[in-house]
Backbone bond lengths (Angstrom), bond angles and torsions (degrees), N, CA, C in turn:
res aa  C-N    CA-C-N  psi(-1)  N-CA   C-N-CA  omega(-1)  CA-C   N-CA-C  phi
1 G - - - 1.365 - - 1.503 116.77 -
2 A 1.333 122.65 173.05 1.417 125.16 174.49 1.525 106.98 -70.87
3 I 1.408 112.13 152.19 1.432 118.63 173.65 1.475 113.26 -90.75
4 D 1.286 115.39 129.95 1.435 121.52 -179.54 1.541 109.69 -64.86
5 P 1.334 121.74 115.14 1.452 120.94 -178.06 1.536 113.69 -60.83
6 V 1.325 117.19 -29.02 1.405 118.00 179.30 1.568 112.83 -70.10
7 S 1.432 111.05 -39.43 1.421 116.68 175.32 1.485 112.15 -64.50
8 L 1.284 115.55 -43.01 1.506 120.82 178.04 1.481 113.73 -59.25
9 R 1.347 114.42 -44.36 1.516 120.19 173.87 1.542 107.51 -55.42
10 D 1.307 117.00 -52.82 1.401 118.83 -177.69 1.546 117.02 -50.85
11 V 1.385 113.01 -43.08 1.370 118.06 178.13 1.512 112.55 -69.94
12 L 1.339 118.34 -36.04 1.428 116.95 176.56 1.592 111.55 -65.93
13 V 1.326 112.13 -41.69 1.572 111.76 177.58 1.425 112.02 -64.53
14 A 1.370 122.33 -36.12 1.365 123.17 -175.15 1.493 105.88 -71.44
15 S 1.375 124.90 -40.86 1.450 130.24 178.46 1.571 110.48 -64.29
16 A 1.465 116.98 -38.27 1.383 116.47 176.69 1.550 116.35 -67.46
17 I 1.368 107.61 -36.22 1.538 113.35 -179.57 1.475 109.34 -69.82
18 E 1.317 119.50 -37.44 1.446 123.81 176.86 1.483 114.61 -65.33
19 A 1.325 117.66 -40.85 1.360 124.26 179.65 1.557 110.70 -69.23
20 Q 1.405 114.12 -36.74 1.493 114.96 176.52 1.394 112.93 -65.57
21 E 1.360 115.23 -37.68 1.484 116.56 -177.97 1.451 111.80 -65.49
22 F 1.331 114.79 -31.78 1.560 119.34 177.89 1.531 109.09 -74.23
23 I 1.370 116.61 -45.84 1.498 117.33 179.43 1.436 116.18 -71.67
24 G 1.297 118.81 -37.58 1.422 123.64 177.71 1.532 107.44 92.76
25 T 1.310 118.28 168.20 1.436 124.40 -175.30 1.518 112.95 -118.35
26 A 1.340 114.35 5.08 1.529 119.18 -175.91 1.460 108.21 -72.99
27 C 1.386 118.00 152.44 1.358 128.91 177.35 1.558 104.79 -134.97
28 P 1.326 118.23 79.65 1.496 124.46 -167.36 1.475 108.82 -63.21
29 R 1.333 114.79 151.72 1.426 127.79 167.99 1.535 110.18 -92.26
30 V 1.264 119.92 128.70 1.558 125.92 179.05 1.446 110.77 -129.23
31 E 1.249 119.04 136.01 1.461 123.68 178.90 1.517 108.05 -89.28
32 A 1.345 115.31 117.73 1.555 130.87 179.41 1.497 103.77 13.37
33 P 1.339 116.42 89.16 1.540 124.09 177.58 1.456 108.61 -67.58
34 S 1.423 111.00 159.38 1.586 114.29 170.15 1.596 104.77 -79.92
35 P 1.215 118.78 171.40 1.487 124.94 176.77 1.530 113.01 -55.99
36 L 1.337 112.36 -45.10 1.480 116.17 -176.62 1.660 107.84 -69.14
37 E 1.368 115.30 -41.42 1.443 114.11 178.18 1.424 111.36 -65.46
38 F 1.397 124.47 -37.05 1.313 123.08 177.80 1.487 116.76 -63.95
39 L 1.374 112.27 -42.30 1.375 118.88 178.32 1.530 116.30 -64.71
40 R 1.330 114.97 -48.14 1.521 118.37 -176.54 1.554 110.75 -74.65
41 G 1.315 114.72 -39.98 1.511 117.50 -175.45 1.458 119.31 -79.69
42 Y 1.367 115.34 -23.92 1.456 117.19 -165.27 1.579 109.97 -137.87
43 V 1.342 120.10 -46.91 1.467 116.22 178.95 1.471 114.49 -69.28
44 A 1.445 114.94 -54.90 1.474 115.08 -179.08 1.464 117.82 -55.73
45 P 1.410 120.08 -42.23 1.474 118.19 179.86 1.572 113.10 -86.08
46 N 1.338 115.76 3.65 1.477 116.04 -173.68 1.475 117.30 63.05
47 Q 1.347 118.52 39.72 1.358 121.89 -173.67 1.464 109.83 -104.72
48 P 1.451 116.05 115.20 1.430 120.54 -178.64 1.583 110.05 -66.99
49 C 1.273 115.60 149.25 1.615 117.28 177.34 1.479 105.29 -150.24
50 V 1.338 110.46 167.91 1.480 123.20 175.04 1.573 102.62 -110.21
51 I 1.298 114.12 124.00 1.509 118.74 -175.41 1.589 106.39 -109.17
52 T 1.279 115.01 128.50 1.481 121.69 179.97 1.463 111.82 -111.11
53 G 1.376 118.15 148.21 1.456 119.74 170.72 1.512 110.24 83.85
54 A 1.336 123.71 -1.25 1.435 120.79 -178.18 1.511 111.23 -87.00
55 I 1.359 124.60 -10.22 1.422 119.21 -179.46 1.544 109.96 -130.61
56 S 1.349 116.25 12.15 1.419 120.30 -174.98 1.599 112.11 -67.73
57 H 1.312 116.94 -9.45 1.498 122.49 177.65 1.524 112.06 -89.88
58 W 1.429 115.91 -12.37 1.482 118.05 -177.86 1.521 108.11 -69.95
59 P 1.349 116.93 133.17 1.414 120.63 174.59 1.579 116.11 -56.76
60 A 1.328 116.06 -27.36 1.526 122.94 -179.89 1.436 106.88 -61.70
61 V 1.286 124.34 -34.55 1.476 124.50 179.69 1.496 111.91 -55.88
62 R 1.318 119.25 -31.54 1.464 126.11 178.16 1.471 113.21 -92.63
63 K 1.356 114.83 -42.06 1.512 118.56 -164.85 1.536 110.46 -88.46
64 W 1.330 118.74 -15.35 1.541 118.32 -174.24 1.453 115.40 -99.33
65 Q 1.323 116.91 11.58 1.423 119.49 -169.38 1.566 111.49 -87.50
66 G 1.355 123.21 142.74 1.373 124.50 167.21 1.588 112.75 66.89
67 E 1.389 114.01 -167.42 1.441 119.12 175.95 1.524 114.14 -60.83
68 E 1.264 115.90 -33.47 1.528 120.30 -177.34 1.467 102.02 -70.67
69 G 1.413 122.60 -35.21 1.484 117.48 176.22 1.567 113.79 -61.75
70 D 1.435 112.05 -36.82 1.512 115.79 -175.03 1.627 105.06 -67.86
71 E 1.326 110.35 -34.84 1.559 111.64 178.99 1.490 115.85 -65.62
72 Y 1.303 104.52 -39.02 1.491 111.35 179.21 1.460 109.37 -66.89
73 L 1.241 119.96 -52.18 1.528 122.39 -179.84 1.561 111.88 -57.78
74 S 1.344 117.96 -36.63 1.403 122.55 176.96 1.468 110.30 -65.53
75 S 1.375 118.67 -43.05 1.454 121.65 -179.89 1.536 113.29 -70.47
76 K 1.344 115.94 -22.53 1.460 125.81 -178.04 1.641 108.50 -72.47
77 F 1.398 110.70 -52.84 1.475 118.62 -171.53 1.467 112.79 -153.14
78 G 1.444 116.64 29.52 1.344 120.78 -178.54 1.491 118.84 -51.37
79 E 1.371 120.35 -37.69 1.388 130.14 179.94 1.450 114.46 -85.67
80 H 1.334 118.02 -2.21 1.466 121.78 -177.90 1.479 112.07 -73.78
81 K 1.383 123.08 131.43 1.411 125.32 -176.23 1.509 108.82 -79.25
82 I 1.306 117.43 131.97 1.495 125.50 175.29 1.478 110.82 -130.41
83 K 1.321 113.01 160.49 1.421 117.70 175.14 1.643 108.19 -107.49
84 I 1.331 114.42 131.15 1.487 116.30 -178.19 1.539 112.21 -126.34
85 N 1.265 118.09 166.26 1.412 122.86 176.31 1.448 112.37 -101.31
86 A 1.397 120.10 136.21 1.367 124.43 -175.92 1.513 111.77 -130.06
87 T 1.288 116.14 134.51 1.524 126.06 177.55 1.480 111.49 -136.52
88 P 1.326 119.34 162.41 1.502 116.85 176.60 1.544 108.19 -87.99
89 N 1.308 124.19 -8.39 1.435 122.57 -178.57 1.529 115.87 -133.55
90 G 1.342 114.30 3.62 1.589 114.80 -176.50 1.494 113.24 92.14
91 R 1.330 120.04 -12.88 1.441 120.70 -172.57 1.442 108.93 -102.50
92 G 1.298 118.25 91.09 1.488 123.26 171.66 1.479 108.59 -94.92
93 D 1.296 118.76 157.93 1.480 123.32 -178.33 1.507 108.68 54.27
94 A 1.291 117.78 53.98 1.499 119.86 -170.45 1.487 109.14 -138.39
95 V 1.442 117.13 157.41 1.336 121.65 177.45 1.465 109.34 -83.04
96 L 1.451 118.01 136.75 1.489 120.70 -177.09 1.529 102.87 -127.20
97 D 1.300 111.95 132.64 1.483 125.44 175.32 1.592 112.04 56.96
98 N 1.310 109.84 24.53 1.426 118.22 -178.20 1.552 112.28 57.63
99 R 1.278 118.16 20.21 1.541 121.24 -178.62 1.468 110.52 -124.15
100 Y 1.385 120.04 -35.25 1.505 122.19 -169.91 1.396 109.17 -121.47
101 F 1.382 112.93 148.44 1.484 117.90 164.28 1.528 107.92 -105.38
102 V 1.353 114.58 114.35 1.463 118.86 -163.48 1.606 104.90 -104.73
103 L 1.341 113.11 127.08 1.522 122.28 171.55 1.487 111.74 -83.46
104 P 1.379 121.18 150.35 1.364 123.51 175.99 1.672 107.60 -64.90
105 E 1.313 113.72 167.09 1.440 121.29 168.95 1.554 105.65 -85.96
106 E 1.254 117.06 132.97 1.485 119.30 172.27 1.529 113.31 -91.17
107 R 1.335 120.15 128.98 1.415 120.07 -176.69 1.695 103.85 -130.66
108 S 1.344 109.12 153.83 1.489 113.37 176.71 1.534 110.54 -115.29
109 M 1.191 116.46 131.71 1.461 124.44 -175.24 1.459 115.90 -155.97
110 T 1.284 121.32 165.89 1.457 121.64 173.04 1.508 113.24 -70.77
111 F 1.301 120.68 161.48 1.499 119.97 -177.46 1.665 105.17 -69.16
112 R 1.278 115.03 -34.83 1.371 117.68 -174.28 1.588 109.48 -68.54
113 D 1.301 115.34 -37.46 1.538 113.68 175.58 1.476 108.82 -75.81
114 F 1.222 122.32 -26.67 1.613 121.39 178.23 1.548 104.50 -64.32
115 L 1.293 119.65 -44.96 1.532 126.47 -171.84 1.586 100.22 -64.68
116 S 1.255 117.62 -46.76 1.524 121.20 -179.08 1.537 112.39 -66.17
117 G 1.267 116.02 -49.25 1.537 117.40 178.18 1.534 112.47 -68.32
118 M 1.288 119.41 -29.48 1.442 119.42 177.86 1.451 112.41 -64.20
119 R 1.287 121.31 -32.09 1.465 128.59 -178.10 1.483 113.73 -88.11
120 S 1.336 119.63 -25.53 1.445 126.22 -169.27 1.513 112.81 -103.95
121 G 1.440 115.63 -20.54 1.366 117.28 -178.98 1.568 113.89 68.40
122 P 1.422 119.19 -161.71 1.491 123.22 -1.07 1.599 115.26 -79.26
123 D 1.384 111.77 -13.14 1.523 116.07 -177.99 1.575 104.90 -80.81
124 V 1.328 111.34 150.34 1.523 118.03 174.03 1.587 106.44 -85.27
125 L 1.236 117.90 115.28 1.489 119.37 177.39 1.553 107.96 -106.39
126 Y 1.354 114.49 139.96 1.376 125.46 -168.83 1.555 107.16 -143.06
127 L 1.378 114.70 113.77 1.521 119.77 168.40 1.524 105.57 -83.82
128 S 1.354 113.94 108.64 1.453 119.66 -168.88 1.522 114.25 -151.75
129 H 1.394 114.67 25.45 1.503 116.86 -178.33 1.556 108.17 -75.46
130 Q 1.318 109.27 141.44 1.419 118.02 -177.35 1.547 111.71 -105.11
131 N 1.330 118.47 42.56 1.339 124.96 -176.36 1.508 114.68 -117.37
132 D 1.421 114.95 37.51 1.417 122.16 179.50 1.619 106.44 62.31
133 N 1.317 114.05 46.71 1.499 121.49 -171.75 1.476 112.61 -65.03
134 L 1.415 118.34 -35.60 1.326 119.06 -176.87 1.539 113.82 -62.75
135 R 1.413 115.68 -31.48 1.469 116.50 174.79 1.490 114.03 -99.33
136 V 1.316 118.19 -15.65 1.473 122.92 -177.60 1.570 110.94 -96.88
137 Q 1.344 113.71 -66.81 1.470 114.70 -177.02 1.469 115.22 -71.93
138 L 1.385 112.25 -35.69 1.536 117.91 176.21 1.429 113.52 -92.92
139 E 1.307 116.23 -0.45 1.488 125.53 171.74 1.580 108.33 55.50
140 G 1.257 121.28 28.63 1.472 123.60 176.79 1.469 116.45 69.49
141 I 1.355 116.13 15.92 1.453 121.53 -173.51 1.524 109.66 -60.31
142 I 1.342 122.66 -31.55 1.427 123.14 -179.86 1.451 118.96 -101.60
143 L 1.274 116.94 12.94 1.416 125.23 178.59 1.557 112.79 -59.91
144 G 1.289 114.92 -16.09 1.402 116.81 172.95 1.586 114.45 -82.02
145 D 1.275 111.66 -11.54 1.556 121.56 174.31 1.504 116.37 -95.79
146 V 1.389 114.42 -29.11 1.424 121.40 179.39 1.527 103.76 -133.30
147 D 1.342 111.02 157.79 1.500 118.12 175.21 1.554 108.94 -90.05
148 A 1.329 118.44 150.53 1.492 118.50 179.59 1.569 111.01 -81.62
149 S 1.292 118.00 -1.10 1.438 118.51 176.73 1.557 108.01 -160.89
150 L 1.361 112.88 176.08 1.517 118.23 174.91 1.552 103.41 -120.40
151 P 1.324 113.46 118.56 1.460 119.31 -173.03 1.571 114.70 -58.43
152 F 1.374 116.31 -34.54 1.476 114.12 176.87 1.449 110.80 -66.48
153 A 1.310 121.38 -38.27 1.478 123.76 174.47 1.488 117.60 -64.35
154 D 1.412 111.49 -40.85 1.452 115.78 -177.58 1.580 107.99 -64.90
155 Q 1.302 117.13 -36.39 1.483 119.35 178.01 1.478 112.69 -70.62
156 A 1.396 117.68 -43.78 1.351 120.43 179.12 1.481 118.64 -58.99
157 L 1.410 108.68 -43.11 1.473 115.81 -178.61 1.493 112.08 -87.51
158 G 1.250 121.46 -11.55 1.496 123.26 179.16 1.454 116.02 74.56
159 L 1.358 119.88 22.18 1.395 120.69 177.96 1.492 104.12 -170.57
160 L 1.438 108.97 163.67 1.521 122.57 177.95 1.474 112.06 -84.73
161 P 1.295 121.25 155.86 1.482 126.30 -178.59 1.544 110.50 -52.68
162 D 1.366 120.72 140.31 1.420 122.71 171.31 1.573 107.99 -74.28
163 A 1.291 111.71 -37.34 1.460 113.43 179.84 1.545 109.36 -144.58
164 V 1.396 114.17 143.81 1.432 121.31 -179.99 1.604 101.30 -123.51
165 N 1.379 109.50 117.58 1.465 113.89 -176.20 1.559 112.79 -118.53
166 M 1.315 117.08 147.13 1.421 121.05 178.63 1.630 106.94 -108.63
167 W 1.175 116.96 116.35 1.554 119.87 -179.32 1.533 110.38 -108.93
168 V 1.249 118.26 125.60 1.522 122.24 177.99 1.559 104.89 -132.52
169 G 1.245 116.10 133.91 1.520 122.45 176.48 1.482 110.23 -168.75
170 P 1.397 116.09 169.29 1.416 122.44 175.07 1.498 114.40 -85.24
171 A 1.380 117.03 175.09 1.464 119.09 -178.54 1.429 110.85 -59.51
172 A 1.379 126.42 -28.06 1.406 127.17 -178.92 1.510 114.91 -71.93
173 A 1.273 117.72 -14.93 1.455 122.76 179.28 1.496 113.86 -76.72
174 V 1.436 116.58 117.70 1.407 120.97 -167.13 1.530 103.70 -126.49
175 T 1.341 116.17 138.07 1.377 120.81 176.84 1.596 101.53 -107.58
176 T 1.337 114.72 121.47 1.398 117.55 -174.38 1.539 117.40 -78.85
177 L 1.359 120.24 175.64 1.372 118.93 -175.33 1.429 116.81 -64.00
178 H 1.330 119.61 133.28 1.478 126.65 -169.01 1.556 109.17 -156.64
179 K 1.205 112.66 168.16 1.671 118.99 173.25 1.471 105.87 -124.80
180 D 1.339 110.25 127.06 1.568 120.68 167.77 1.456 108.25 -93.52
181 H 1.317 111.81 147.65 1.502 125.29 178.40 1.513 115.41 -98.82
182 Y 1.218 115.24 12.80 1.592 120.94 -178.82 1.476 108.22 -148.46
183 E 1.307 112.26 170.20 1.452 119.59 -177.81 1.533 108.02 -77.04
184 N 1.335 119.16 147.29 1.475 124.28 -179.01 1.515 107.79 -128.41
185 L 1.270 115.35 140.19 1.441 124.62 163.74 1.586 107.93 -126.19
186 Y 1.324 112.92 128.38 1.488 118.57 -174.94 1.453 107.64 -121.46
187 A 1.399 118.85 113.49 1.363 127.52 -177.84 1.569 106.97 -96.46
188 V 1.295 114.72 123.72 1.463 119.56 -178.02 1.528 106.45 -104.67
189 V 1.395 114.36 110.06 1.517 119.37 -178.48 1.395 110.41 -93.41
190 R 1.319 123.21 -26.85 1.520 124.52 -176.27 1.495 106.59 -151.84
191 G 1.377 113.39 141.67 1.484 117.40 -179.67 1.496 110.68 77.93
192 K 1.419 114.63 -147.59 1.492 117.57 -175.93 1.536 105.95 -150.55
193 K 1.309 115.04 160.78 1.465 119.50 178.76 1.554 106.66 -140.50
194 H 1.405 112.70 131.01 1.380 118.05 -174.57 1.527 111.10 -107.76
195 F 1.320 118.52 119.03 1.432 119.48 179.54 1.515 113.48 -108.09
196 T 1.260 115.82 140.89 1.494 123.45 171.12 1.537 106.72 -111.56
197 L 1.319 116.00 120.47 1.472 117.51 -175.77 1.596 109.86 -118.79
198 Y 1.289 114.17 138.82 1.407 119.81 179.37 1.511 108.70 -122.66
199 P 1.326 117.30 134.91 1.471 119.65 -176.74 1.508 109.07 -75.14
200 P 1.316 122.70 165.44 1.487 125.31 -175.30 1.535 109.37 -63.57
201 T 1.368 117.91 -30.16 1.395 119.16 -179.65 1.530 118.65 -58.36
202 T 1.374 109.47 -21.74 1.507 112.94 -176.75 1.684 113.24 -91.47
203 L 1.220 111.72 8.90 1.561 116.17 -176.81 1.613 109.84 -57.43
204 P 1.349 118.34 -40.29 1.464 119.85 -177.24 1.476 112.80 -66.65
205 L 1.365 117.52 -17.89 1.474 126.92 -172.81 1.628 111.30 -99.85
206 L 1.311 117.06 -2.15 1.360 119.80 -172.68 1.609 112.74 -102.32
207 Y 1.320 113.76 11.31 1.452 121.40 175.81 1.584 116.48 47.20
208 P 1.242 115.60 57.24 1.438 119.64 173.27 1.537 113.25 -57.09
209 A 1.245 119.03 135.87 1.481 123.83 -176.66 1.532 113.82 -152.07
210 R 1.265 120.24 166.00 1.439 123.04 175.31 1.547 112.27 -103.34
211 Y 1.279 117.64 138.96 1.471 123.71 -175.35 1.567 105.61 -128.65
212 T 1.250 115.21 154.90 1.394 128.56 175.29 1.668 106.87 -74.21
213 P 1.335 119.81 119.89 1.387 116.45 -178.12 1.601 112.79 -75.79
214 K 1.261 111.33 145.92 1.536 121.78 175.37 1.485 110.98 -142.21
215 Q 1.291 121.21 170.33 1.517 123.66 178.06 1.513 108.95 -145.38
216 Y 1.314 112.79 135.95 1.532 115.46 176.57 1.519 109.85 -64.78
217 R 1.374 111.99 143.85 1.440 119.61 174.55 1.524 104.23 -141.36
218 K 1.289 120.16 125.63 1.420 124.42 176.09 1.625 113.19 -86.27
219 D 1.296 113.25 125.73 1.461 116.81 -179.22 1.558 104.98 -63.18
220 P 1.248 116.61 129.32 1.518 123.52 177.59 1.597 112.80 -54.32
221 G 1.317 114.58 -20.43 1.464 115.39 -177.34 1.524 108.90 -85.58
222 E 1.323 118.83 -15.38 1.552 119.15 -177.94 1.535 102.67 -81.73
223 G 1.373 112.15 160.73 1.471 119.63 -174.46 1.517 112.66 -58.86
């Protein structure tokens, strides 16, 4: 006979809760682990963690802070052309009105104009391309300030990063729920980043669906 959708959902919820109790909800903090510690404790069991002390030696941690940091970055590559994502509300690649999956508008501007527009609005500007932009768009100009990889992770994973990205945005910029198919390390040089993580067991409860694709476009007559 037909499966009762209510009963099926109850089973899925119970299974997800049981799996979560087994996996746990902790996201431990670990001080600059060795490659072996990182591999055994976090990569192999798919355990997310917060790593401290791994980038404290980067010059960017000192040079990129506050208004002086903005001036420094502008002097470094302020006239360099970059591509950024723009939305009216900070939510690019997001579901709108439960009908559309809306992509951000892509704009080209200098890094100096991006920093200015990011702070003045009204649109939410976000440098967030995932195309190895640190080495491609920014041509590696700031690789003296940051490293292109983290040695302990290189050794643990047995390879160098496929892409190294620089993301810059205001608090209003939000990356909506998604799934990545590769390992990620996110280094916070300035400000803070909030992550919400769901284990694979919750997939049946996240209401996957198909939406009509759209893209934001600003009317040239608007400010």
